[in-house]
N, C-alpha and C positions, 0 to 999 in steps of 0.2 A: 654360333656365337651368339646369335639373341635366343635358341633354345635357353641355352645357360645362362642367360644374362635375365630374363624372363626367370625362371628358376631360382635362380638366388632375390630376387626381388621379391618374389614368390613366400619365397625362407623368410625373409625379413621381417615381411607384410603379418606374417604368420607369429615373428617372433615376437612382433612387438603388439600384436594379439593380445597374445599371451601375457606378455608381461605386464599389460594394463590390466587385464583383467584380475593378475595374483595381484597386482600395488593394490585391485581396491578392493577384492576379498582381503587382503589381510589389514586394510584401515577398517574395514569393519569389525576383523577379531581385534583389532587392538581397542576399537570401540566399546567391547563386548567386552573386551578385559575390563580399563579401567568401571564398566557397571560391576562391574563383579567383585573389583578390589574396595567400591562402596559399601557393596554388602557385608563384603567381608570384614572388614572394618567394625560397624556394630555390632557383629558379632563379637569382636576385640575387643569391645566398651560395653562388655557386660559387664549390670552392675555388681552383679556377684564376683566378680574378678578383683573388685577394690572394697570390698564388706571384711573387714576380720571375722565377723560371724561363719563369713562358705566355710565348709567343711573343705578338708584336704578333696576328696574324691568327687567332690563339685567341682571343683576349680579345674581338675582334670577332665574332667568328661567334658568340659569347654573347652579347654584347650589343648586338648587331642584333637578335637574338628577340624579347629582354627588352626592350628602349627597346620595342618595337611593342607587344608584349601591354601591359606597363605604361602608352602613352599611350592604348590602347584601354580602359584599365581607369578611366584618368583621364576622361577625354570622356563615359565612361558612369553616374558616380558625377555629375558634373554634371550630365548630362539627365536621371539622379534624383530628382536636389533642386530641379530645375525643375519637374518633373513635382507634386511635391510642393508646389513654393510654389504651383502653378496652380490645386493642388486644397485649399489651405489643409491641409496635413499638416502634423506637423512634422517639419522637417527631418533626416534619419540623418546620424549622422558616420561620414567614413570616414576617421577617423584612422591608418586600416590604409594604406589606399592613398595618403594623401600622404607617410606614411613611406615607403613604397614606392619613391614619383618623387622625394623628396627623395636617397633614398640611390641609387637607378638614376645621378640628375642628377650627383651629387659621382663614382659608377665611372665614369658616361661621359668626364668632366673628368679624373683621372686616365689611363684610358688615350690618352685623344688626346691629352694633354700627354705623354705618351710616344714614343707616336706621331711626331710635331713636333719632340718631340725629337731622337730617333734618329735623323729624316731631316737634322734640321739637322747635327747635330756630323758627320755621314757628309757633307755637305758643305762644313763649317769643315776640319775633315780632311784634304781634298785639296786645298785652294785654297792657290797661293802666300800666304805672310805677309806679302806686301808690300798683300797686296788685302784684307785685313782693313780692313773698317770698326770701330774698338775701340768706338766711340759705339754703335755699332748692336749689336753682340755684348754687351754692357753690358746696351742694354735687352730682347734676345729673352730670355737667361739670364734677367733677373729678372722678366721674365715668366711664364718656368716654372717658376723658383724661386716664385713668390708663387702660381699654380695650386696644386704640387704643396703647398705648407705649407697651401692647404686641403683639398686630399684627406686628407692626412697627420692632421691636426686634427677631422675629418670624421670617417674612418676611421682609429678608433685600434688597433685590431687587425689592418691591413691590411698584412703585410710590404711587397706592390709598393710602396704607399704612401712609405714608409720608404727603403727602397731606392732608390729613383728620387729623392727629397730628399737623400739621402746624395750622391748623384752628381752632382746638381746645386748641390750644395753646395759638393763639392770642388772641379766645375769654376770655379765663382763664387770660389774663395778664388784662383784663377788669374790673376784677367782683370787686377790691379792690376800684376803683371808685363808680359803683353800690351801692356797701357796706355800700362808708362812705355820699351817694345822700339819703341813704334809713335812715340815724343814725336818732335816734327820738329826737338826741342833737342837731339837725341842726333846728337853732331858723328859725321863720320865715324871721327877718330883712335879715340872712345868704342868706335863700330863694330865696329873691327879690334882692340880691346884684347877685347872681348866673345868675337869670331868665334876668336881666338886660342885665348883662356881655357877656349872649348866645340869646341874641335878642327876647325870646322865653319863652314863658310858661311850664314850664317843668314837675312843681310837682303835679300840676294836671290836664292834660292829656297827659304825654311823653310816648310814645311807644318806646320801648326799640330796637333802629334800629341805 
């Protein structure tokens, strides 16, 4: 019985020792994770991501790295919390990482929207006016405008967001005119009169520009 008791005590001591080492190692890893979060946060705050003059490609080059690093930080923070839960330890709060995740998510939304917007407008400006579906145009512009509003609200000191929102809003203000010109009720006589006033044939060949 003494041998069994001694073996059990020895095992418990080993477990306690391993738990202590694991806890210390985990604390060191968590501390390092917070440091890495500070570094990635600096990358995410690159002034280029707030500059309207930054090209889509420049922003993409920055974001692709930041997103990958942020995803890794988020995964590790969840893993460490899981280890703490299993070991009945107090969970560490990773507010810094959560804030970084949200910030990067909004900046990704902003620059993805700007990319889609530039691609769409190039397409719209190159097609014949008669091929434009005003309802589809309105829906698309509304979607981009809403996404940019979110970005501008969440990034109050980001000129790139404000600039894009202003551009899309100006475009949106022209949509009622496009809708009216596409109205089937617009008689040929009225179309002719409009073309005379504009000095150009627009209904058969107008490019949206």
